[in-house]
Phi, psi and omega in degrees: 000130176265126179252121179272126178245126179259142177219161182256127179210167178236132178244128175235140178229120176255126182243128175235129183232132173229186184299327184231011184213138174238123179243132177235124175242117182254138176229132175237125181241128176283113179259012182258167179265013175226151181290156172213161180234156180202159170252161189209144175208145171251113186274124180247108174271109183263135176273118180239160182290313182203116185305328181286351178252008182261145173225146179246128180242146179115354182246008182299144177065008181271155173282149175216155173260126181264108181290346177280343180234058173052042178057031176294145185267133178226170173245130180296128182256342185282153175293326174211154183272126175236172191231129174219018179181180182302141176223136176208090188228156171239110177278138189253144177050056185277161176290168181284348179230134179228138179250131176245108190259123179253100186302311187296319180275358183049049184221144177236129170273132176246119180256116176248139184210157177211141180086356179230095189287344185254169175219127178261145180226134184212136166210126187283344185059189195292310185295313181290326179299321179295334181271349181273121184292336182258017178227131176293156184304327184254000185292340178300334182292336185244027179214155173206133174261127171228114190248144166279134187206161169227095190241310185298312179248110180301151176279130180247126178245127174286168178306129177065014176274156181235143174246145178231131175240138183236135174220135174232127178242118181230166177240143174226147175290144177217126173265102188259062183268320186278350185089001178227127175261140181297104185295336179295324181284320185274308187276339182243350173082012178285145179239000000 
C-alpha cells in the first residue's frame, strides 16, 4: 500500500549563466509544522564529442549503486571512468569537484557542488537510446549526464528549516596529449 503524505515547502532556484560557467543555487524551506525528508538531484546533460573518448575523474575508489543491477552496491576500481556501454549509477559521498574530460574537444567540464554528497551518472547507450522517444538513435554518442545529487541519505528538514544546494558547472580548455591533466587546475581550481 502506498501512502501519500503531503507537506508544505518552498523551492527556490537561482540560476547564473556566463560564457563558461553555469551556477545553480537551490533552496528548499520547510514551511510546515512537521519535519519532512526528500532526495534531490540537478540533472546535467553534457554535450560531448564521443562518449567512448570521455573520461570522468574524481570518483575513483568510491562506492556506487548500480541502477542496472537493482541498485546493487559496488566500489569503483578504475583509475578514471570511461564508457563502453550503458551506465546508470549513483556514486556515494563524492568529492566537491568532479572533472569530465572530453579528449576530442580538448575541453573539460568541472562540476563543483556543495550540499549534495552524491553524483549520478547516466548514458543509455545504443539499445536503450533507440527505445527513448525523445532521443535519436545515435544521440547517446554525444551526451553524458553527470548530476549533483543527494540520493542515498535523504535530506531531513525540521519545521521551518532550510536546505541549500550549490552547483557550478564550468568549462576549461585542456590539452590532453600526455594522458594526464593537471589535477591541481581541474580538481582544486588553482590557476
